[in-house]
N, C-alpha and C positions, 0 to 999 in steps of 0.2 A: 410919274406914278410907277412904282416897281411892280413886278409880277405878283408879289405877295399882297400889295395894296389893291391891285386890280382884282385879284381873286376874292379878297375880303369884301370889296365893293359889290362884285357880282353876286356873292352869296347873300349880301344884305338886300339887294334888289330883287333877286329871283329865288333865293333860298338855296338849299343844298343842290348841287348839280344833278345828283341822282334823282331827286324828286322832280326837278325841272324837266329832265329828260323823260321821266315817266309821264308827267303831265302832257308834254308835247306829243308823245306817242298816243296817248288817249285822244287828244284833239285830232290827230291825223286820221283816226278811225271814224270820225264823225262824217255825216253826209256833207258835201261841198258847201251848201248854203250855211250850214251850222258852223263849219270851219271858218268861213268868211266872217260870220258874226262874232265868234269867239276871238278870232285874230284881231278884229277891230276893237273889241272890248279890252283884250290883252294890251294892245298898244296904248290905249287910253289909260289903263290902270298903271302903266309904267310911269306915269307922271306923278303918281302919289308917292309920298315918302313913306317907306315901310317902317313899322316900329321895330321889326327884326325879320331876319330871313325866314324863320319858321312861320311867322304870321303871314308873310307874303306867299310862301309856298302853299300854305293852307288856303289862302284866297284863290290862287289859281286852280288848285285841286277842286275846290268847291265850285268854281266856275265850270270846270269840266263836268263835275257831277250834275250840275244843273242842266247843262245842255245835253248830256248823255240821256238823262231821265226824260227830258222834253222830247228828244228824238224818238225814244222808245215809246212814249205816249202819243206821239204825233202832234204835240203842241206846237202851234205856229210860233215863229220867232217873235212876232209882235206881241203875242200873249206872254212871252217871257220878259221882254224889255219894255213893253208898253209903247206909248206914242212918243216918249222922250227918252231915247237911249242914254243921253248924257245924265239925266236925272237917275235912271236905273243904275248906271255905272258909279255915279257919285255915292248913292245910297249903299250899293254893294261894297264899295271900298271903305266906307265909314265903319263897317263891321270889323275891319282888320287894321286900320291905320288912322292916324290923326289927319291924314289927307295931305294934299299939297296943292300948289298952284297949277292949274291946268290951262294952258293957253287956249284962246278962242279957236285957233286953227285946229287944235286937237279935238275940240268939241264938234266942230263942223265936220271933220273927217270921220268921226265916229257916227254921227247922224247919217252921213252919206253912205258909209259902208253898211250900216244896218239896212238902209233902204235898198241897197244893191243886193244884199243877202235875201231880203224879203222878196224882191222881184225874182231872184233865182229860185227861191222856194216855190213861188207861185207858178213859175214856168215848169218846174219839175213835178208838179202835181200835188203840192201841199206838204209833203213830208221829206223832201230832199234835204 
């Protein structure tokens, strides 16, 4: 794969680099437990085939919006993702893409990461 092909592939998966960097900067500002949750959902969402780079960029920006607002409101992580984070992420992704095959291992990793983030949130007093 040439550099041009790689760049086109990356743009299709994550969207324009400038938007991706802005998204990552926003996530970095979230409390640690929220960053953990967003990172887990982000990794999971990478398994979905984007319809185009702009749709995918919008998906990640909306994910940041959701967690920023929830952090500001003090909404617990489980109140955002529910009892089944895989179901949440699948439904979230369907708003932006036709979806893709997600390996069982990725589903298990997401569920474990959300449980870890929830535990960190509880330890930090509920709004970390």
